[in-house]
N, C-alpha and C positions, 0 to 999 in steps of 0.2 A: 831648819825647819822641819816641825815634825809631820811625822804622817799618820792616819789612824785609819785601822780596819776594822769594822764593826762585823761580826759572823753572827749569822741569824739561822741556826738549823731549825727545822719546823717540820711538823708532823700534823696533817690535815685539821688545821686551823686558819683557814682562809679568812675568817672576818679579823681574827686579833693581828695576821700579819698585814692585812692592807691596814689598818689603823697604825700600826708601827710605821711603814713605810712612809706615810703621810704626816705623822711625826717627826720623822727623821729629816723628810723632805723641810721643814718648816722650822727646824732646828736653826739657831744662830749660833755661827762659829768666828770665835776671833782668829782672824787669818794671820795676824801677828804670831799666834802660838801655834795654830794648828795649819799647815798649808794644804792639806789635800786629807780627805775622806772619801774612803772607799766602803760600799757596804755590799756584803756578799750572802745571798739566801742562799740555803742549800736544804732542799726538799727531801725529805726521807720518804714520802708516800710514794709506792708504785704506781699509783693513779696520777700522780703529778698536780694535787691539789692546787698547788702554789704557783704553778706555772700561768696559769690564766690569770691569778692576783697580779703577778710580775707583770704579763703583758699588757695588762690594761692599766696598770700603774703608769707604766713606761710609755704608754701610748698618750695617756691623757697629762703627762708630765714630760714633755719633749724636751723641756731646759735640764732636767735631772740627768747628770752625768755619773759616773762611776759605781752605777748599781747593776749589780750582776744576779744571774740566777743560774744553779746549779741542780742536778738531780742528780740524788746518791740513794739509792733505794733500800741500802743497808742502814737499820736504824741503830740510834747510840752513837753518841760524843764521841767516844773512844774508837770508833772506826774512822 
């Protein structure tokens, strides 16, 4: 059975992140192909603008599992 990890690096895009999280929540996944999906949001903003978006999303969607938030203030995917 396959597992998928979706990594979302973000920097000061709270509304776009909110829309993306809602879209991922509503995605229909064929369980016979993909057994597990994990979503990891990495916020590169020192002010942690994505943190409140994630907390609100998780509070309003308590049935959603496997969504994680991490703050890493050093910008750039290579880091």
